[in-house]
C-alpha positions as CSV (number, residue, x, y, z in Angstrom):
1,X,-9.7,4.4,-35.1
2,X,-13.1,5.0,-33.4
3,X,-13.0,7.8,-30.9
4,X,-14.8,5.3,-28.4
5,X,-11.6,3.2,-28.6
6,X,-9.2,6.4,-28.3
7,X,-11.1,7.0,-25.3
8,X,-11.1,3.6,-23.8
9,X,-7.3,3.5,-24.4
10,X,-6.8,7.1,-22.6
11,X,-8.9,5.3,-19.7
12,X,-6.6,2.4,-19.7
13,X,-3.6,4.1,-19.5
14,X,-4.9,6.4,-16.7
15,X,-5.8,3.0,-14.8
16,X,-2.2,2.0,-15.5
17,X,-0.9,5.1,-14.0
18,X,-3.1,4.7,-11.1
19,X,-2.0,1.1,-10.6
20,X,1.7,1.7,-10.4
21,X,0.8,4.6,-7.9
22,X,-1.0,2.3,-6.0
23,X,1.6,-0.7,-6.2
24,X,4.2,1.8,-5.0
25,X,2.3,2.9,-2.3
26,X,2.1,-0.6,-1.5
27,X,5.6,-1.3,-1.6
28,X,6.0,1.3,0.9
29,X,3.4,0.0,3.4
30,X,5.0,-3.4,3.3
31,X,8.5,-2.3,4.3
32,X,6.9,-0.3,7.0
33,X,5.2,-3.2,8.2
34,X,8.4,-5.3,8.2
35,X,10.3,-2.3,10.0
36,X,7.4,-2.3,12.7
37,X,7.6,-6.1,12.9
38,X,11.2,-6.0,13.7
39,X,10.9,-3.4,16.1
40,X,8.3,-5.3,18.0
41,X,10.3,-8.4,17.9
42,X,13.7,-6.6,19.5
43,X,11.4,-4.8,22.0
44,X,9.8,-7.8,23.1
45,X,13.7,-9.8,23.3
46,X,14.7,-6.6,25.3
47,X,14.1,-5.9,29.1
48,X,15.1,-2.3,28.7
49,X,13.1,0.7,27.9
50,X,13.9,2.1,24.7
51,X,14.0,5.2,22.6
52,X,11.8,6.4,20.0
53,X,12.1,9.2,17.7
54,X,10.0,12.2,17.9
55,X,10.9,15.1,15.4
56,X,14.4,15.4,15.5
57,X,14.7,14.3,19.1
58,X,14.9,10.7,20.9
59,X,12.9,10.4,24.0
60,X,13.1,7.5,26.4
61,X,9.9,5.4,26.5
62,X,8.8,2.3,28.4
63,X,9.1,-0.6,26.5
64,X,5.4,-1.9,27.1
65,X,4.0,1.6,26.2
66,X,6.4,1.1,22.8
67,X,5.1,-2.1,22.0
68,X,1.5,-1.2,22.2
69,X,2.2,1.9,19.9
70,X,4.0,-0.2,17.4
71,X,1.0,-2.9,17.9
72,X,-1.1,0.0,16.7
73,X,0.7,1.3,14.1
74,X,1.1,-2.4,12.9
75,X,-2.7,-2.7,12.8
76,X,-3.2,0.5,11.0
77,X,-0.6,-0.3,8.3
78,X,-2.3,-4.0,7.7
79,X,-5.7,-2.1,7.3
80,X,-4.1,0.1,4.7
81,X,-2.6,-2.7,2.8
82,X,-5.9,-4.5,2.2
83,X,-7.4,-1.6,1.3
84,X,-4.6,-1.2,-1.4
85,X,-4.9,-4.7,-2.3
86,X,-8.8,-4.2,-2.9
87,X,-8.0,-1.2,-5.0
88,X,-5.2,-3.0,-6.9
89,X,-7.8,-5.9,-7.5
90,X,-10.9,-3.6,-8.8
91,X,-8.4,-1.6,-11.3
92,X,-7.1,-4.6,-12.7
93,X,-10.6,-6.3,-13.1
94,X,-12.0,-2.8,-15.1
95,X,-8.6,-2.6,-16.9
96,X,-9.2,-6.0,-18.1
97,X,-12.9,-5.4,-19.0
98,X,-11.7,-2.2,-21.1
99,X,-8.8,-4.2,-22.8
100,X,-11.4,-6.9,-23.9
101,X,-13.9,-4.1,-25.0
102,X,-10.9,-2.2,-27.3
103,X,-10.4,-5.7,-28.6
104,X,-13.9,-6.5,-29.7
105,X,-14.4,-3.1,-31.1
106,X,-11.0,-2.8,-33.1
107,X,-12.1,-6.2,-34.8
108,X,-15.3,-4.7,-36.1
């Protein structure tokens, strides 16, 4: 096998590991988003103030203030998810291109 093909195969393996890492992070963000959505929903259905965890203690917080904090966190998570989607797409496109080059070069 040519040295160039071996290098491309190594690149492809690295991309696959990066893609797995991104997908794992993306799944974690999706879980966080679901948790934040559920917390916001519960707070909106409640009339009482709520508690939030800060470090190892729970602090009573105004419901509306907590909803704003969670909305901000939700926005941040959604932005990170969009960024991960973009990274995932770019890696997959680049990996596909390298796969095609490997196939082409190995037929020669």
